[in-house]
C-alpha positions in Angstrom: 1.0 -7.5 30.7 -0.1 -10.9 29.5 1.0 -11.0 25.8 0.9 -14.1 23.7 0.7 -14.9 20.0 -2.6 -14.2 18.2 -3.7 -17.5 16.8 -7.5 -17.3 16.4 -10.1 -14.7 15.5 -11.1 -14.6 19.2 -7.5 -13.8 20.2 -7.4 -11.1 17.5 -10.6 -9.5 18.7 -9.4 -9.5 22.3 -6.1 -8.0 21.2 -8.0 -5.2 19.3 -10.1 -4.6 22.4 -7.0 -4.3 24.6 -5.3 -2.0 22.1 -8.3 0.4 22.2 -8.0 0.5 26.0 -4.3 1.3 26.1 -4.2 3.3 22.9 -3.1 6.6 24.6 -0.4 5.0 26.8 2.7 7.0 27.1 5.9 5.6 25.5 8.3 4.1 28.0 5.6 3.0 30.4 4.6 -0.6 31.0 1.3 0.1 29.0 3.3 1.9 26.3 5.5 -1.2 25.9 2.5 -3.4 25.8 0.9 -1.1 23.2 4.0 -1.4 21.0 4.2 -5.2 21.2 0.5 -5.7 20.8 0.6 -3.5 17.7 3.3 -5.7 16.2 1.3 -8.9 17.0 -1.9 -7.5 15.5 0.0 -6.3 12.4 1.5 -9.8 11.9 -1.9 -11.5 12.3 -3.6 -9.1 9.9 -0.8 -9.5 7.3 -1.2 -13.3 7.4 -5.1 -13.4 7.5 -6.2 -10.2 5.7 -3.5 -9.5 3.1 -4.0 -6.4 1.0 -3.4 -7.0 -2.7 -1.5 -4.5 -4.9 -3.8 -2.3 -7.0 -4.0 -2.7 -10.7 -1.0 -0.9 -12.3 -3.1 1.2 -14.6 -5.5 2.2 -11.8 -2.5 3.1 -9.7 -1.2 5.4 -12.5 -4.6 7.0 -12.8 -4.9 7.5 -9.1 -1.4 9.1 -8.8 -2.2 11.3 -11.8 -5.4 12.5 -10.1 -3.4 13.2 -6.9 -0.9 15.2 -8.7 -3.4 17.0 -11.0 -1.7 15.4 -14.1 -3.4 15.2 -17.5 -2.8 12.7 -20.2 -0.4 15.2 -21.7 1.6 15.2 -18.5 1.7 11.4 -18.5 3.0 11.5 -22.1 6.0 13.5 -20.9 6.8 10.6 -18.5 6.3 7.7 -20.8 6.6 9.0 -24.3 4.0 10.0 -26.9 0.5 11.2 -26.1 -1.0 8.4 -28.2 1.1 5.9 -26.2 -0.2 7.4 -22.9 -3.7 6.9 -24.2 -3.0 3.3 -25.2 -1.5 2.6 -21.7 -4.4 4.2 -19.9 -6.9 2.2 -22.0 -4.9 -1.1 -21.4 -4.2 -1.5 -25.1 -0.5 -1.4 -24.7 1.7 -2.9 -21.9 4.1 -1.0 -19.9 7.8 -1.4 -20.9 10.6 -1.6 -18.5 11.7 1.9 -19.4 8.1 3.2 -18.8 8.1 1.4 -15.4 11.4 3.0 -14.4 10.1 6.5 -15.5 6.8 6.1 -13.7 8.6 5.0 -10.5 11.1 7.8 -10.7 8.8 10.6 -11.6 5.4 9.6 -10.1 6.8 7.6 -7.2 4.7 4.5 -7.9 6.3 1.4 -6.4 7.8 -0.9 -9.0 6.1 -3.9 -7.3 2.8 -2.3 -8.4 3.8 -1.5 -11.9 5.3 -4.8 -12.9 2.1 -6.8 -12.3 0.1 -8.4 -15.1 -3.1 -6.6 -16.1 
């Protein structure tokens, strides 16, 4: 096991290649420990060099509604009036703090996503 920080794209590609080779290693073995540490190193490198942005709040709401099979009427029960739900979905009205709390509580959308500007 020759682990070291991933500093370059070449190091990253080599780490990915090694990860593929030991991917099925059993936990508690030398290769299993290497797999765990290598996964952490790769994750850190990817978070630094390939960050994933939060989705647009309204798109996140629409996506979650689709997942749950919710209609605009169902959303109205979460945030208020049906007309208000329409305005929110069409980006004509901003989310209020109370709406954000309700969406987080009832639809389990992270507040970090919902508080973004759109």
